[in-house]
C-alpha positions as CSV (number, residue, x, y, z in Angstrom):
1,M,12.1,21.8,15.1
2,S,11.8,23.0,11.8
3,F,10.5,21.1,9.0
4,R,13.8,20.9,7.1
5,T,15.5,19.9,10.4
6,C,13.0,17.3,11.2
7,L,13.7,15.7,7.7
8,A,17.4,15.9,8.0
9,A,17.2,14.1,11.2
10,A,14.7,11.4,9.6
11,A,17.1,10.8,6.8
12,L,19.3,9.0,9.5
13,A,16.4,6.4,10.2
14,A,15.2,3.5,8.3
15,L,11.6,3.8,7.1
16,A,9.0,1.0,7.8
17,V,7.2,-0.6,5.2
18,T,4.1,-1.8,7.2
19,P,1.8,0.2,9.2
20,L,3.0,1.0,12.6
21,A,1.3,0.2,16.2
22,A,-0.1,3.5,17.3
23,Q,0.3,2.5,21.0
24,D,3.9,2.3,20.5
25,L,4.5,5.5,19.0
26,Q,6.1,8.5,21.1
27,T,6.3,12.0,19.6
28,P,7.6,15.5,20.7
29,S,4.0,16.3,22.0
30,G,3.4,12.9,23.6
31,P,2.1,9.4,22.8
32,V,-0.2,8.6,19.9
33,R,-3.6,7.1,20.7
34,I,-6.4,6.1,18.4
35,E,-9.8,5.3,19.8
36,S,-13.3,4.9,18.6
37,V,-16.0,7.7,19.4
38,D,-19.4,8.5,18.2
39,V,-20.1,11.2,15.8
40,D,-23.9,11.6,14.5
41,G,-24.6,8.1,15.8
42,A,-21.8,6.4,13.8
43,P,-18.3,5.2,15.4
44,V,-15.2,6.8,13.8
45,D,-11.6,6.8,14.7
46,Q,-10.3,9.7,16.8
47,M,-6.3,10.2,16.6
48,F,-4.8,12.0,19.7
49,V,-1.0,13.1,19.8
50,G,-0.8,13.5,23.5
51,K,-3.7,15.4,24.7
52,T,-4.5,17.1,21.4
53,P,-7.1,15.7,18.9
54,V,-6.1,15.7,15.5
55,D,-8.6,17.0,13.0
56,F,-8.8,15.6,9.2
57,D,-10.8,16.9,6.5
58,A,-13.6,14.5,7.6
59,P,-14.0,12.0,10.0
60,A,-12.7,8.5,9.1
61,T,-14.0,5.0,10.0
62,M,-10.7,3.8,10.4
63,V,-7.5,5.5,11.2
64,W,-3.9,4.2,11.2
65,V,-0.1,5.2,11.3
66,Q,1.6,4.2,8.1
67,E,5.1,5.7,8.4
68,K,7.0,7.8,10.9
69,V,9.5,10.3,9.4
70,G,11.1,12.3,12.1
71,S,8.3,14.2,13.9
72,L,5.9,13.5,11.0
73,L,3.4,10.7,10.9
74,L,1.8,9.4,7.5
75,V,-1.7,8.5,8.5
76,G,-4.1,6.4,6.7
77,L,-7.8,7.2,6.7
78,S,-10.5,5.1,5.4
79,M,-14.1,6.0,5.1
80,G,-15.4,2.4,5.1
81,G,-16.3,-0.1,2.3
82,N,-13.8,-1.1,-0.4
83,A,-14.4,1.5,-3.1
84,C,-11.8,3.6,-1.9
85,P,-9.8,1.7,0.7
86,A,-7.4,4.8,1.8
87,H,-6.6,8.3,1.6
88,F,-3.8,9.9,3.7
89,A,-2.7,13.0,5.3
90,W,0.7,14.1,7.1
91,V,0.3,14.7,10.8
92,H,2.9,17.1,12.5
93,T,3.7,16.3,16.0
94,A,6.3,19.0,17.0
95,Q,5.7,20.3,20.4
96,G,2.8,22.9,20.5
97,D,2.2,22.3,16.7
98,V,0.0,19.3,16.2
99,H,-2.1,19.5,13.0
100,A,-2.8,17.5,9.9
101,S,-2.1,18.4,6.4
102,P,-5.0,18.2,3.5
103,S,-5.8,14.7,2.9
104,F,-4.4,13.2,-0.6
105,G,-4.2,9.8,-2.5
106,T,-5.6,7.8,-5.3
107,C,-7.5,5.2,-3.1
108,S,-4.7,2.9,-3.3
109,E,-3.4,1.8,0.2
110,L,0.0,0.5,-0.9
111,V,2.5,3.6,-0.5
112,T,6.3,4.2,-0.7
113,V,7.6,6.9,1.3
114,S,10.9,8.7,0.5
115,H,12.4,12.1,1.7
116,D,15.0,14.7,1.5
117,A,16.1,17.5,3.9
118,Q,13.1,19.8,2.4
119,T,10.1,17.4,1.4
120,V,8.5,14.1,2.0
121,T,7.2,12.2,-0.8
122,V,4.5,9.6,-0.9
123,T,4.3,7.4,-4.2
124,M,1.3,5.1,-5.1
125,P,-0.6,3.5,-7.9
126,S,-2.4,6.0,-9.9
127,M,-5.4,3.6,-10.3
128,T,-6.0,5.0,-13.9
129,P,-5.4,2.3,-16.4
130,G,-2.0,2.5,-17.8
131,A,-1.0,5.5,-16.1
132,G,1.5,3.9,-13.5
133,N,2.3,5.7,-10.5
134,V,1.8,9.4,-8.8
135,S,3.8,11.1,-6.3
136,Y,2.5,13.4,-3.6
137,V,5.4,15.9,-2.5
138,Y,4.8,17.7,0.9
139,D,7.0,20.7,1.8
140,G,5.2,21.2,5.2
141,H,2.6,23.5,3.9
142,T,1.6,22.3,0.2
143,I,1.1,18.9,-1.4
144,S,2.0,18.8,-5.0
145,E,0.9,15.9,-7.2
146,V,3.5,14.6,-9.6
147,A,2.8,12.1,-12.3
148,V,5.6,9.4,-12.3
149,G,4.5,6.7,-14.7
150,E,5.6,2.9,-14.3
151,V,8.8,2.3,-12.5
152,P,11.2,-0.4,-13.7
153,S,11.9,-3.1,-11.1
154,G,15.2,-4.2,-12.2
155,H,14.0,-7.8,-12.5
156,P,12.6,-8.0,-16.2
157,P,11.2,-11.3,-17.5
158,S,14.6,-12.2,-18.8
159,A,16.1,-12.3,-15.3
160,G,14.0,-15.4,-14.4
161,A,11.5,-16.2,-11.6
162,D,14.2,-16.6,-8.9
163,A,15.0,-12.9,-9.3
164,W,11.8,-12.3,-7.5
165,I,12.4,-14.6,-4.3
166,G,12.3,-12.3,-1.5
167,Q,10.6,-9.4,-3.7
168,Y,6.9,-8.3,-3.2
169,P,4.0,-9.4,-5.3
170,Y,2.7,-5.7,-5.6
171,D,6.1,-4.6,-7.1
172,L,6.1,-7.4,-9.7
173,L,2.4,-6.2,-10.5
174,V,3.6,-2.6,-11.1
175,A,6.9,-3.3,-12.7
176,A,7.2,-1.6,-16.0
177,E,8.9,-4.6,-17.7
178,W,6.1,-7.0,-16.7
179,R,3.2,-4.8,-17.7
180,D,2.7,-6.1,-21.3
181,R,2.7,-9.7,-20.0
182,F,0.1,-9.1,-17.6
183,V,-2.1,-7.1,-19.6
184,A,-1.8,-10.0,-22.4
185,L,-3.0,-12.4,-19.8
186,M,-5.6,-11.0,-18.1
187,G,-6.5,-7.5,-19.8
188,E,-6.0,-4.0,-18.7
189,A,-8.9,-3.9,-16.1
190,D,-8.3,-7.0,-14.2
191,Y,-4.7,-6.0,-14.2
192,Q,-5.5,-2.9,-12.6
193,R,-7.8,-4.8,-10.2
194,A,-4.9,-7.2,-9.5
195,Q,-2.7,-4.3,-8.3
196,Q,-5.5,-3.1,-6.1
197,V,-6.3,-6.6,-4.4
198,I,-2.6,-7.8,-4.1
199,S,-1.4,-4.8,-2.3
200,L,-0.6,-5.7,1.4
201,T,1.9,-8.4,0.8
202,T,4.8,-10.7,2.2
203,P,7.9,-11.6,0.2
204,M,7.6,-14.0,-2.5
205,E,9.0,-17.6,-1.9
206,V,9.9,-20.7,-3.7
207,E,7.1,-23.4,-4.1
208,G,8.4,-26.2,-6.2
209,D,8.5,-25.0,-9.8
210,W,7.1,-21.7,-8.8
211,V,7.9,-18.2,-7.2
212,A,4.8,-17.1,-5.7
213,G,3.5,-14.5,-3.5
214,S,0.0,-13.6,-2.1
215,G,-1.9,-10.5,-0.9
216,C,-5.0,-8.6,0.1
217,V,-6.5,-5.2,0.4
218,Q,-5.3,-3.6,3.9
219,G,-7.8,-3.6,6.3
220,F,-10.2,-5.6,4.2
221,C,-8.4,-9.0,4.0
222,D,-11.6,-10.8,4.9
223,E,-13.1,-9.4,1.7
224,S,-10.2,-9.8,-0.8
225,D,-7.6,-12.1,-1.6
226,G,-5.0,-12.7,-4.4
227,A,-1.9,-14.5,-5.4
228,V,0.5,-14.3,-8.4
229,A,3.2,-16.9,-9.4
230,I,6.1,-17.1,-12.1
231,N,7.2,-20.4,-13.4
232,R,10.7,-21.1,-12.9
233,A,11.3,-23.3,-15.8
234,D,9.5,-21.3,-18.7
235,G,8.5,-18.0,-16.9
236,R,4.6,-18.2,-17.5
237,L,2.2,-16.4,-15.0
238,L,-0.5,-17.4,-12.8
239,V,-2.8,-14.7,-11.1
240,A,-5.5,-15.6,-8.8
241,L,-8.1,-12.9,-7.5
242,W,-11.1,-13.1,-5.1
243,T,-13.2,-10.5,-3.6
244,Q,-16.4,-10.9,-1.6
245,G,-19.5,-11.8,-3.7
246,S,-17.7,-12.9,-6.6
247,A,-16.3,-16.5,-7.7
248,P,-12.4,-16.6,-7.5
249,R,-10.8,-16.4,-10.9
250,L,-7.5,-17.6,-12.2
251,W,-5.5,-16.5,-15.0
252,G,-2.7,-18.6,-16.6
253,E,-2.3,-22.3,-17.0
254,A,-0.7,-24.1,-14.0
255,Q,-0.1,-27.3,-16.1
256,G,0.0,-29.4,-12.8
257,P,-0.8,-28.8,-9.2
258,L,-1.6,-25.1,-8.3
259,P,1.2,-23.5,-6.2
260,D,0.4,-23.1,-2.2
261,K,0.0,-19.5,-2.3
262,I,-2.6,-19.9,-5.3
263,R,-4.9,-22.6,-3.8
264,P,-6.5,-20.9,-0.8
265,V,-7.4,-18.0,-3.1
266,M,-9.3,-20.3,-5.5
267,A,-10.8,-22.0,-2.4
268,H,-12.9,-19.1,-1.4
269,P,-16.6,-19.8,-2.3
270,G,-18.2,-17.8,-5.1
């Protein structure tokens, strides 16, 4: 199947928003499996498609399948530690043509995938203060980096907290309409850190006077934790962050009991 045909077929299927279970994936070249192997005395993950090992730019401590688009797999690669949680590569799984693209990414593990009949695009935070998002466009041969900037969410502060019920905390943190409010509350550096920590998330929920949601760094949820909440009456923000080795920190004023999503973050030991 050609790259273009693969993408045209994929347009008929919905894309997943969370990592996929590799053991459940079937491809034209056979099932996917990921197993730990020893390389120079250190354990690393090795990915196989059918019987074919997949070689990436460098061995990865952790390998996972993030998305499936036709016969393409978007694969996450972590070298360990939390300085750079993830890079990514596309893996071709067409019969007789199993190979990986060059790796790419900004070290953010939160990605959005889109595609048309000719390309697949992965968009993620740039991780550069004030730079917004960046997209990596893959045509089956080369990867092009495109600056996107911040993306409007369609739910500005004037829409009220309830507009975020069922939406994701990370989308709130990167929404262009909310940037100024977050920066005014916590400063540019901590705003960027919040985007990194509150990345693997579940939808926001109503908690009394608040709409709140929480998240962590994918693969490192025992080392990071965070939550964000919007007051339903006056729109004020609360942001709580914790990373291992540091005391939890809260920005904003609760003016009463903390929302349920905020409390566990603040309960972490310093």
